[in-house]
mmJSON file of the N, C-alpha and C atoms, coordinates in Angstrom:
{"data_MODEL":{"atom_site":{
"group_PDB":["ATOM","ATOM","ATOM","ATOM","ATOM","ATOM","ATOM","ATOM","ATOM","ATOM","ATOM","ATOM","ATOM","ATOM","ATOM","ATOM","ATOM","ATOM","ATOM","ATOM","ATOM","ATOM","ATOM","ATOM","ATOM","ATOM","ATOM","ATOM","ATOM","ATOM","ATOM","ATOM","ATOM","ATOM","ATOM","ATOM","ATOM","ATOM","ATOM","ATOM","ATOM","ATOM","ATOM","ATOM","ATOM","ATOM","ATOM","ATOM","ATOM","ATOM","ATOM","ATOM","ATOM","ATOM","ATOM","ATOM","ATOM","ATOM","ATOM","ATOM","ATOM","ATOM","ATOM","ATOM","ATOM","ATOM","ATOM","ATOM","ATOM","ATOM","ATOM","ATOM","ATOM","ATOM","ATOM","ATOM","ATOM","ATOM","ATOM","ATOM","ATOM","ATOM","ATOM","ATOM","ATOM","ATOM","ATOM","ATOM","ATOM","ATOM","ATOM","ATOM","ATOM","ATOM","ATOM","ATOM","ATOM","ATOM","ATOM","ATOM","ATOM","ATOM","ATOM","ATOM","ATOM","ATOM","ATOM","ATOM","ATOM","ATOM","ATOM","ATOM","ATOM","ATOM","ATOM","ATOM","ATOM","ATOM","ATOM","ATOM","ATOM","ATOM","ATOM","ATOM","ATOM","ATOM","ATOM","ATOM","ATOM","ATOM","ATOM","ATOM","ATOM","ATOM","ATOM","ATOM","ATOM","ATOM","ATOM","ATOM","ATOM","ATOM","ATOM","ATOM","ATOM","ATOM","ATOM","ATOM","ATOM","ATOM","ATOM","ATOM","ATOM","ATOM","ATOM","ATOM","ATOM","ATOM","ATOM","ATOM","ATOM","ATOM","ATOM","ATOM","ATOM","ATOM","ATOM","ATOM","ATOM","ATOM","ATOM","ATOM","ATOM","ATOM","ATOM","ATOM","ATOM","ATOM","ATOM","ATOM","ATOM","ATOM","ATOM","ATOM","ATOM","ATOM","ATOM","ATOM","ATOM","ATOM","ATOM","ATOM","ATOM","ATOM","ATOM","ATOM","ATOM","ATOM","ATOM","ATOM","ATOM"],
"id":[1,2,3,4,5,6,7,8,9,10,11,12,13,14,15,16,17,18,19,20,21,22,23,24,25,26,27,28,29,30,31,32,33,34,35,36,37,38,39,40,41,42,43,44,45,46,47,48,49,50,51,52,53,54,55,56,57,58,59,60,61,62,63,64,65,66,67,68,69,70,71,72,73,74,75,76,77,78,79,80,81,82,83,84,85,86,87,88,89,90,91,92,93,94,95,96,97,98,99,100,101,102,103,104,105,106,107,108,109,110,111,112,113,114,115,116,117,118,119,120,121,122,123,124,125,126,127,128,129,130,131,132,133,134,135,136,137,138,139,140,141,142,143,144,145,146,147,148,149,150,151,152,153,154,155,156,157,158,159,160,161,162,163,164,165,166,167,168,169,170,171,172,173,174,175,176,177,178,179,180,181,182,183,184,185,186,187,188,189,190,191,192,193,194,195,196,197,198,199,200,201],
"type_symbol":["N","C","C","N","C","C","N","C","C","N","C","C","N","C","C","N","C","C","N","C","C","N","C","C","N","C","C","N","C","C","N","C","C","N","C","C","N","C","C","N","C","C","N","C","C","N","C","C","N","C","C","N","C","C","N","C","C","N","C","C","N","C","C","N","C","C","N","C","C","N","C","C","N","C","C","N","C","C","N","C","C","N","C","C","N","C","C","N","C","C","N","C","C","N","C","C","N","C","C","N","C","C","N","C","C","N","C","C","N","C","C","N","C","C","N","C","C","N","C","C","N","C","C","N","C","C","N","C","C","N","C","C","N","C","C","N","C","C","N","C","C","N","C","C","N","C","C","N","C","C","N","C","C","N","C","C","N","C","C","N","C","C","N","C","C","N","C","C","N","C","C","N","C","C","N","C","C","N","C","C","N","C","C","N","C","C","N","C","C","N","C","C","N","C","C","N","C","C","N","C","C"],
"label_atom_id":["N","CA","C","N","CA","C","N","CA","C","N","CA","C","N","CA","C","N","CA","C","N","CA","C","N","CA","C","N","CA","C","N","CA","C","N","CA","C","N","CA","C","N","CA","C","N","CA","C","N","CA","C","N","CA","C","N","CA","C","N","CA","C","N","CA","C","N","CA","C","N","CA","C","N","CA","C","N","CA","C","N","CA","C","N","CA","C","N","CA","C","N","CA","C","N","CA","C","N","CA","C","N","CA","C","N","CA","C","N","CA","C","N","CA","C","N","CA","C","N","CA","C","N","CA","C","N","CA","C","N","CA","C","N","CA","C","N","CA","C","N","CA","C","N","CA","C","N","CA","C","N","CA","C","N","CA","C","N","CA","C","N","CA","C","N","CA","C","N","CA","C","N","CA","C","N","CA","C","N","CA","C","N","CA","C","N","CA","C","N","CA","C","N","CA","C","N","CA","C","N","CA","C","N","CA","C","N","CA","C","N","CA","C","N","CA","C","N","CA","C","N","CA","C","N","CA","C","N","CA","C","N","CA","C"],
"label_alt_id":[null,null,null,null,null,null,null,null,null,null,null,null,null,null,null,null,null,null,null,null,null,null,null,null,null,null,null,null,null,null,null,null,null,null,null,null,null,null,null,null,null,null,null,null,null,null,null,null,null,null,null,null,null,null,null,null,null,null,null,null,null,null,null,null,null,null,null,null,null,null,null,null,null,null,null,null,null,null,null,null,null,null,null,null,null,null,null,null,null,null,null,null,null,null,null,null,null,null,null,null,null,null,null,null,null,null,null,null,null,null,null,null,null,null,null,null,null,null,null,null,null,null,null,null,null,null,null,null,null,null,null,null,null,null,null,null,null,null,null,null,null,null,null,null,null,null,null,null,null,null,null,null,null,null,null,null,null,null,null,null,null,null,null,null,null,null,null,null,null,null,null,null,null,null,null,null,null,null,null,null,null,null,null,null,null,null,null,null,null,null,null,null,null,null,null,null,null,null,null,null,null],
"label_comp_id":["MET","MET","MET","ASN","ASN","ASN","LYS","LYS","LYS","LYS","LYS","LYS","GLU","GLU","GLU","LEU","LEU","LEU","SER","SER","SER","ILE","ILE","ILE","PRO","PRO","PRO","LYS","LYS","LYS","GLN","GLN","GLN","VAL","VAL","VAL","GLU","GLU","GLU","ILE","ILE","ILE","LEU","LEU","LEU","LEU","LEU","LEU","ASP","ASP","ASP","GLY","GLY","GLY","ARG","ARG","ARG","THR","THR","THR","GLN","GLN","GLN","ARG","ARG","ARG","TRP","TRP","TRP","LEU","LEU","LEU","ALA","ALA","ALA","MET","MET","MET","GLU","GLU","GLU","ILE","ILE","ILE","LYS","LYS","LYS","MET","MET","MET","PRO","PRO","PRO","GLU","GLU","GLU","THR","THR","THR","ASP","ASP","ASP","LEU","LEU","LEU","SER","SER","SER","LYS","LYS","LYS","ARG","ARG","ARG","MET","MET","MET","LYS","LYS","LYS","GLY","GLY","GLY","VAL","VAL","VAL","VAL","VAL","VAL","LYS","LYS","LYS","PHE","PHE","PHE","GLN","GLN","GLN","GLN","GLN","GLN","GLU","GLU","GLU","GLU","GLU","GLU","ILE","ILE","ILE","ASP","ASP","ASP","ARG","ARG","ARG","ILE","ILE","ILE","ASN","ASN","ASN","ALA","ALA","ALA","ARG","ARG","ARG","LEU","LEU","LEU","ASN","ASN","ASN","GLY","GLY","GLY","SER","SER","SER","ILE","ILE","ILE","LYS","LYS","LYS","LEU","LEU","LEU","THR","THR","THR","TYR","TYR","TYR","LYS","LYS","LYS","ILE","ILE","ILE"],
"label_asym_id":["A","A","A","A","A","A","A","A","A","A","A","A","A","A","A","A","A","A","A","A","A","A","A","A","A","A","A","A","A","A","A","A","A","A","A","A","A","A","A","A","A","A","A","A","A","A","A","A","A","A","A","A","A","A","A","A","A","A","A","A","A","A","A","A","A","A","A","A","A","A","A","A","A","A","A","A","A","A","A","A","A","A","A","A","A","A","A","A","A","A","A","A","A","A","A","A","A","A","A","A","A","A","A","A","A","A","A","A","A","A","A","A","A","A","A","A","A","A","A","A","A","A","A","A","A","A","A","A","A","A","A","A","A","A","A","A","A","A","A","A","A","A","A","A","A","A","A","A","A","A","A","A","A","A","A","A","A","A","A","A","A","A","A","A","A","A","A","A","A","A","A","A","A","A","A","A","A","A","A","A","A","A","A","A","A","A","A","A","A","A","A","A","A","A","A","A","A","A","A","A","A"],
"label_entity_id":["1","1","1","1","1","1","1","1","1","1","1","1","1","1","1","1","1","1","1","1","1","1","1","1","1","1","1","1","1","1","1","1","1","1","1","1","1","1","1","1","1","1","1","1","1","1","1","1","1","1","1","1","1","1","1","1","1","1","1","1","1","1","1","1","1","1","1","1","1","1","1","1","1","1","1","1","1","1","1","1","1","1","1","1","1","1","1","1","1","1","1","1","1","1","1","1","1","1","1","1","1","1","1","1","1","1","1","1","1","1","1","1","1","1","1","1","1","1","1","1","1","1","1","1","1","1","1","1","1","1","1","1","1","1","1","1","1","1","1","1","1","1","1","1","1","1","1","1","1","1","1","1","1","1","1","1","1","1","1","1","1","1","1","1","1","1","1","1","1","1","1","1","1","1","1","1","1","1","1","1","1","1","1","1","1","1","1","1","1","1","1","1","1","1","1","1","1","1","1","1","1"],
"label_seq_id":[1,1,1,2,2,2,3,3,3,4,4,4,5,5,5,6,6,6,7,7,7,8,8,8,9,9,9,10,10,10,11,11,11,12,12,12,13,13,13,14,14,14,15,15,15,16,16,16,17,17,17,18,18,18,19,19,19,20,20,20,21,21,21,22,22,22,23,23,23,24,24,24,25,25,25,26,26,26,27,27,27,28,28,28,29,29,29,30,30,30,31,31,31,32,32,32,33,33,33,34,34,34,35,35,35,36,36,36,37,37,37,38,38,38,39,39,39,40,40,40,41,41,41,42,42,42,43,43,43,44,44,44,45,45,45,46,46,46,47,47,47,48,48,48,49,49,49,50,50,50,51,51,51,52,52,52,53,53,53,54,54,54,55,55,55,56,56,56,57,57,57,58,58,58,59,59,59,60,60,60,61,61,61,62,62,62,63,63,63,64,64,64,65,65,65,66,66,66,67,67,67],
"pdbx_PDB_ins_code":[null,null,null,null,null,null,null,null,null,null,null,null,null,null,null,null,null,null,null,null,null,null,null,null,null,null,null,null,null,null,null,null,null,null,null,null,null,null,null,null,null,null,null,null,null,null,null,null,null,null,null,null,null,null,null,null,null,null,null,null,null,null,null,null,null,null,null,null,null,null,null,null,null,null,null,null,null,null,null,null,null,null,null,null,null,null,null,null,null,null,null,null,null,null,null,null,null,null,null,null,null,null,null,null,null,null,null,null,null,null,null,null,null,null,null,null,null,null,null,null,null,null,null,null,null,null,null,null,null,null,null,null,null,null,null,null,null,null,null,null,null,null,null,null,null,null,null,null,null,null,null,null,null,null,null,null,null,null,null,null,null,null,null,null,null,null,null,null,null,null,null,null,null,null,null,null,null,null,null,null,null,null,null,null,null,null,null,null,null,null,null,null,null,null,null,null,null,null,null,null,null],
"Cartn_x":[84.267,83.222,83.022,81.8,81.498,81.717,82.318,82.5,81.287,80.854,79.666,80.063,79.484,79.711,78.553,78.889,77.865,77.777,76.574,76.39,76.721,76.979,77.284,76.118,74.86,73.754,73.696,73.982,73.963,75.089,76.268,77.379,77.026,76.377,75.964,74.945,73.992,72.954,73.577,74.58,75.26,75.968,76.656,77.376,76.447,75.248,74.31,73.965,73.927,73.743,72.599,71.43,70.254,69.979,70.957,70.724,69.924,69.307,68.43,69.176,68.599,69.16,69.063,68.014,67.841,69.01,69.395,70.529,71.794,72.031,73.229,73.225,72.089,71.988,72.362,71.889,72.217,73.695,74.252,75.656,76.621,76.295,77.201,76.793,75.795,75.323,74.923,74.032,73.475,71.961,71.263,69.8,69.277,68.311,67.768,67.226,66.625,66.082,67.197,68.338,69.473,70.03,70.166,70.666,69.701,68.415,67.409,67.515,67.698,67.841,69.077,70.143,71.368,71.199,70.506,70.293,69.383,68.486,67.59,68.24,69.399,70.094,69.674,68.852,68.407,69.582,70.391,71.562,72.769,73.895,75.105,75.798,76.448,77.253,78.5,78.952,80.211,81.275,82.536,83.619,83.647,83.399,83.399,82.335,81.177,80.095,80.481,81.086,81.529,82.569,83.476,84.499,83.87,82.842,82.17,81.445,80.814,80.12,81.127,82.235,83.278,83.813,84.042,84.573,83.594,82.306,81.31,81.009,80.99,80.628,81.848,83.038,84.274,84.27,83.879,83.769,84.871,84.773,85.738,84.988,83.961,83.163,84.012,83.933,84.631,83.597,83.977,83.03,82.601,83.49,83.111,83.78,83.081,83.577,83.207,84.185,83.919,84.096,83.172,83.291,83.361],
"Cartn_y":[61.8,62.548,62.042,62.008,61.634,62.828,62.556,63.636,63.671,64.862,65.078,65.805,65.399,66.117,67.069,68.305,69.289,69.388,69.347,69.485,70.917,71.087,72.429,73.383,72.99,73.913,74.316,73.383,73.706,74.684,74.491,75.416,76.816,76.885,78.181,78.829,78.043,78.555,79.166,78.509,79.02,80.335,80.39,81.605,82.767,82.476,83.554,84.385,83.766,84.472,85.491,85.031,85.892,86.554,86.568,87.146,86.15,86.627,85.766,85.147,84.062,83.434,84.385,85.183,86.152,87.135,87.619,88.541,87.871,86.627,85.907,85.7,85.325,85.099,86.365,87.515,88.771,89.095,88.844,89.168,88.311,87.051,86.166,86.039,86.825,86.868,85.483,84.856,83.557,83.7,83.157,83.222,82.605,83.269,82.817,81.39,81.04,79.681,78.637,78.964,78.03,77.844,78.936,78.829,78.018,78.235,77.497,75.995,75.615,74.194,73.594,74.362,73.87,73.754,74.709,74.675,73.521,73.109,71.986,70.649,70.671,69.439,68.812,69.515,68.996,68.989,70.041,70.187,70.382,69.793,69.933,71.257,71.79,72.995,72.669,73.629,73.521,74.271,73.911,74.545,76.056,76.515,77.948,78.677,78.07,78.674,78.726,77.665,77.641,78.731,78.914,79.955,81.346,81.598,82.907,83.125,82.074,82.182,82.453,81.723,81.938,83.361,83.873,85.223,86.254,86.08,87.071,86.98,85.759,85.575,85.4,85.558,85.355,84.003,82.991,81.649,80.733,79.507,78.483,77.185,77.274,76.1,75.168,73.897,72.871,71.858,70.991,69.989,69.063,68.751,68.028,68.72,68.806,69.517,68.71,68.356,67.562,68.419,68.23,68.936,67.929],
"Cartn_z":[83.484,82.826,81.406,80.981,79.609,78.702,77.554,76.581,75.68,75.383,74.572,73.303,72.196,70.95,70.71,70.432,70.093,68.58,68.068,66.62,66.205,64.938,64.434,64.679,64.393,64.684,66.162,67.068,68.499,68.835,68.23,68.454,67.952,66.788,66.233,67.156,67.629,68.529,69.783,70.333,71.526,71.204,70.063,69.683,69.35,68.874,68.538,69.766,70.925,72.192,72.127,71.71,71.69,70.354,69.473,68.15,67.316,66.27,65.474,64.295,63.79,62.594,61.408,61.381,60.291,60.279,61.456,61.569,61.042,61.471,61.042,59.534,58.987,57.542,56.77,57.229,56.552,56.702,57.878,58.138,57.324,57.126,56.379,54.915,54.517,53.125,52.615,53.383,53.01,53.044,52.061,52.112,53.416,54.0,55.284,55.212,54.084,53.939,53.942,53.341,53.334,54.74,55.483,56.854,57.703,57.517,58.273,58.011,56.755,56.412,57.071,57.128,57.75,59.271,59.859,61.307,61.711,60.825,61.109,60.789,60.131,59.796,58.485,57.711,56.418,55.433,55.484,54.619,55.533,55.173,55.991,55.711,56.746,56.596,55.786,54.987,54.254,55.055,54.864,55.616,55.393,54.172,53.878,54.706,54.855,55.642,57.118,57.597,58.99,59.22,58.262,58.38,58.446,57.621,57.641,58.97,59.49,60.778,61.887,61.886,62.891,62.843,61.634,61.489,62.046,61.784,62.219,63.702,64.25,65.659,66.567,66.003,66.763,67.456,66.723,67.289,66.817,67.265,66.846,66.583,65.768,65.425,64.576,64.913,64.142,63.701,62.778,62.304,63.435,64.365,65.583,66.751,67.849,69.022,70.246,71.044,72.244,73.481,74.429,75.708,76.825],
"occupancy":[1.0,1.0,1.0,1.0,1.0,1.0,1.0,1.0,1.0,1.0,1.0,1.0,1.0,1.0,1.0,1.0,1.0,1.0,1.0,1.0,1.0,1.0,1.0,1.0,1.0,1.0,1.0,1.0,1.0,1.0,1.0,1.0,1.0,1.0,1.0,1.0,1.0,1.0,1.0,1.0,1.0,1.0,1.0,1.0,1.0,1.0,1.0,1.0,1.0,1.0,1.0,1.0,1.0,1.0,1.0,1.0,1.0,1.0,1.0,1.0,1.0,1.0,1.0,1.0,1.0,1.0,1.0,1.0,1.0,1.0,1.0,1.0,1.0,1.0,1.0,1.0,1.0,1.0,1.0,1.0,1.0,1.0,1.0,1.0,1.0,1.0,1.0,1.0,1.0,1.0,1.0,1.0,1.0,1.0,1.0,1.0,1.0,1.0,1.0,1.0,1.0,1.0,1.0,1.0,1.0,1.0,1.0,1.0,1.0,1.0,1.0,1.0,1.0,1.0,1.0,1.0,1.0,1.0,1.0,1.0,1.0,1.0,1.0,1.0,1.0,1.0,1.0,1.0,1.0,1.0,1.0,1.0,1.0,1.0,1.0,1.0,1.0,1.0,1.0,1.0,1.0,1.0,1.0,1.0,1.0,1.0,1.0,1.0,1.0,1.0,1.0,1.0,1.0,1.0,1.0,1.0,1.0,1.0,1.0,1.0,1.0,1.0,1.0,1.0,1.0,1.0,1.0,1.0,1.0,1.0,1.0,1.0,1.0,1.0,1.0,1.0,1.0,1.0,1.0,1.0,1.0,1.0,1.0,1.0,1.0,1.0,1.0,1.0,1.0,1.0,1.0,1.0,1.0,1.0,1.0,1.0,1.0,1.0,1.0,1.0,1.0],
"B_iso_or_equiv":[0.0,0.0,0.0,0.0,0.0,0.0,0.0,0.0,0.0,0.0,0.0,0.0,0.0,0.0,0.0,0.0,0.0,0.0,0.0,0.0,0.0,0.0,0.0,0.0,0.0,0.0,0.0,0.0,0.0,0.0,0.0,0.0,0.0,0.0,0.0,0.0,0.0,0.0,0.0,0.0,0.0,0.0,0.0,0.0,0.0,0.0,0.0,0.0,0.0,0.0,0.0,0.0,0.0,0.0,0.0,0.0,0.0,0.0,0.0,0.0,0.0,0.0,0.0,0.0,0.0,0.0,0.0,0.0,0.0,0.0,0.0,0.0,0.0,0.0,0.0,0.0,0.0,0.0,0.0,0.0,0.0,0.0,0.0,0.0,0.0,0.0,0.0,0.0,0.0,0.0,0.0,0.0,0.0,0.0,0.0,0.0,0.0,0.0,0.0,0.0,0.0,0.0,0.0,0.0,0.0,0.0,0.0,0.0,0.0,0.0,0.0,0.0,0.0,0.0,0.0,0.0,0.0,0.0,0.0,0.0,0.0,0.0,0.0,0.0,0.0,0.0,0.0,0.0,0.0,0.0,0.0,0.0,0.0,0.0,0.0,0.0,0.0,0.0,0.0,0.0,0.0,0.0,0.0,0.0,0.0,0.0,0.0,0.0,0.0,0.0,0.0,0.0,0.0,0.0,0.0,0.0,0.0,0.0,0.0,0.0,0.0,0.0,0.0,0.0,0.0,0.0,0.0,0.0,0.0,0.0,0.0,0.0,0.0,0.0,0.0,0.0,0.0,0.0,0.0,0.0,0.0,0.0,0.0,0.0,0.0,0.0,0.0,0.0,0.0,0.0,0.0,0.0,0.0,0.0,0.0,0.0,0.0,0.0,0.0,0.0,0.0],
"pdbx_formal_charge":[null,null,null,null,null,null,null,null,null,null,null,null,null,null,null,null,null,null,null,null,null,null,null,null,null,null,null,null,null,null,null,null,null,null,null,null,null,null,null,null,null,null,null,null,null,null,null,null,null,null,null,null,null,null,null,null,null,null,null,null,null,null,null,null,null,null,null,null,null,null,null,null,null,null,null,null,null,null,null,null,null,null,null,null,null,null,null,null,null,null,null,null,null,null,null,null,null,null,null,null,null,null,null,null,null,null,null,null,null,null,null,null,null,null,null,null,null,null,null,null,null,null,null,null,null,null,null,null,null,null,null,null,null,null,null,null,null,null,null,null,null,null,null,null,null,null,null,null,null,null,null,null,null,null,null,null,null,null,null,null,null,null,null,null,null,null,null,null,null,null,null,null,null,null,null,null,null,null,null,null,null,null,null,null,null,null,null,null,null,null,null,null,null,null,null,null,null,null,null,null,null],
"auth_seq_id":[1,1,1,2,2,2,3,3,3,4,4,4,5,5,5,6,6,6,7,7,7,8,8,8,9,9,9,10,10,10,11,11,11,12,12,12,13,13,13,14,14,14,15,15,15,16,16,16,17,17,17,18,18,18,19,19,19,20,20,20,21,21,21,22,22,22,23,23,23,24,24,24,25,25,25,26,26,26,27,27,27,28,28,28,29,29,29,30,30,30,31,31,31,32,32,32,33,33,33,34,34,34,35,35,35,36,36,36,37,37,37,38,38,38,39,39,39,40,40,40,41,41,41,42,42,42,43,43,43,44,44,44,45,45,45,46,46,46,47,47,47,48,48,48,49,49,49,50,50,50,51,51,51,52,52,52,53,53,53,54,54,54,55,55,55,56,56,56,57,57,57,58,58,58,59,59,59,60,60,60,61,61,61,62,62,62,63,63,63,64,64,64,65,65,65,66,66,66,67,67,67],
"auth_comp_id":["MET","MET","MET","ASN","ASN","ASN","LYS","LYS","LYS","LYS","LYS","LYS","GLU","GLU","GLU","LEU","LEU","LEU","SER","SER","SER","ILE","ILE","ILE","PRO","PRO","PRO","LYS","LYS","LYS","GLN","GLN","GLN","VAL","VAL","VAL","GLU","GLU","GLU","ILE","ILE","ILE","LEU","LEU","LEU","LEU","LEU","LEU","ASP","ASP","ASP","GLY","GLY","GLY","ARG","ARG","ARG","THR","THR","THR","GLN","GLN","GLN","ARG","ARG","ARG","TRP","TRP","TRP","LEU","LEU","LEU","ALA","ALA","ALA","MET","MET","MET","GLU","GLU","GLU","ILE","ILE","ILE","LYS","LYS","LYS","MET","MET","MET","PRO","PRO","PRO","GLU","GLU","GLU","THR","THR","THR","ASP","ASP","ASP","LEU","LEU","LEU","SER","SER","SER","LYS","LYS","LYS","ARG","ARG","ARG","MET","MET","MET","LYS","LYS","LYS","GLY","GLY","GLY","VAL","VAL","VAL","VAL","VAL","VAL","LYS","LYS","LYS","PHE","PHE","PHE","GLN","GLN","GLN","GLN","GLN","GLN","GLU","GLU","GLU","GLU","GLU","GLU","ILE","ILE","ILE","ASP","ASP","ASP","ARG","ARG","ARG","ILE","ILE","ILE","ASN","ASN","ASN","ALA","ALA","ALA","ARG","ARG","ARG","LEU","LEU","LEU","ASN","ASN","ASN","GLY","GLY","GLY","SER","SER","SER","ILE","ILE","ILE","LYS","LYS","LYS","LEU","LEU","LEU","THR","THR","THR","TYR","TYR","TYR","LYS","LYS","LYS","ILE","ILE","ILE"],
"auth_asym_id":["A","A","A","A","A","A","A","A","A","A","A","A","A","A","A","A","A","A","A","A","A","A","A","A","A","A","A","A","A","A","A","A","A","A","A","A","A","A","A","A","A","A","A","A","A","A","A","A","A","A","A","A","A","A","A","A","A","A","A","A","A","A","A","A","A","A","A","A","A","A","A","A","A","A","A","A","A","A","A","A","A","A","A","A","A","A","A","A","A","A","A","A","A","A","A","A","A","A","A","A","A","A","A","A","A","A","A","A","A","A","A","A","A","A","A","A","A","A","A","A","A","A","A","A","A","A","A","A","A","A","A","A","A","A","A","A","A","A","A","A","A","A","A","A","A","A","A","A","A","A","A","A","A","A","A","A","A","A","A","A","A","A","A","A","A","A","A","A","A","A","A","A","A","A","A","A","A","A","A","A","A","A","A","A","A","A","A","A","A","A","A","A","A","A","A","A","A","A","A","A","A"],
"auth_atom_id":["N","CA","C","N","CA","C","N","CA","C","N","CA","C","N","CA","C","N","CA","C","N","CA","C","N","CA","C","N","CA","C","N","CA","C","N","CA","C","N","CA","C","N","CA","C","N","CA","C","N","CA","C","N","CA","C","N","CA","C","N","CA","C","N","CA","C","N","CA","C","N","CA","C","N","CA","C","N","CA","C","N","CA","C","N","CA","C","N","CA","C","N","CA","C","N","CA","C","N","CA","C","N","CA","C","N","CA","C","N","CA","C","N","CA","C","N","CA","C","N","CA","C","N","CA","C","N","CA","C","N","CA","C","N","CA","C","N","CA","C","N","CA","C","N","CA","C","N","CA","C","N","CA","C","N","CA","C","N","CA","C","N","CA","C","N","CA","C","N","CA","C","N","CA","C","N","CA","C","N","CA","C","N","CA","C","N","CA","C","N","CA","C","N","CA","C","N","CA","C","N","CA","C","N","CA","C","N","CA","C","N","CA","C","N","CA","C","N","CA","C","N","CA","C","N","CA","C","N","CA","C","N","CA","C"],
"pdbx_PDB_model_num":[1,1,1,1,1,1,1,1,1,1,1,1,1,1,1,1,1,1,1,1,1,1,1,1,1,1,1,1,1,1,1,1,1,1,1,1,1,1,1,1,1,1,1,1,1,1,1,1,1,1,1,1,1,1,1,1,1,1,1,1,1,1,1,1,1,1,1,1,1,1,1,1,1,1,1,1,1,1,1,1,1,1,1,1,1,1,1,1,1,1,1,1,1,1,1,1,1,1,1,1,1,1,1,1,1,1,1,1,1,1,1,1,1,1,1,1,1,1,1,1,1,1,1,1,1,1,1,1,1,1,1,1,1,1,1,1,1,1,1,1,1,1,1,1,1,1,1,1,1,1,1,1,1,1,1,1,1,1,1,1,1,1,1,1,1,1,1,1,1,1,1,1,1,1,1,1,1,1,1,1,1,1,1,1,1,1,1,1,1,1,1,1,1,1,1,1,1,1,1,1,1]
}}}
């Protein structure tokens, strides 16, 4: 099997499970415009932001994730 790397925005999208980016932005106390830029790949996620997202969504997002 080929291993695939999922980008951080794709991992976040999977963890959102139907919830909106606006909801996530409010929950992790990040401006919605900043989260949007990160989800589009314009700006890279910082480890602190990933930690806050993981804490709120009970996830295990890493900088690289292979499946």
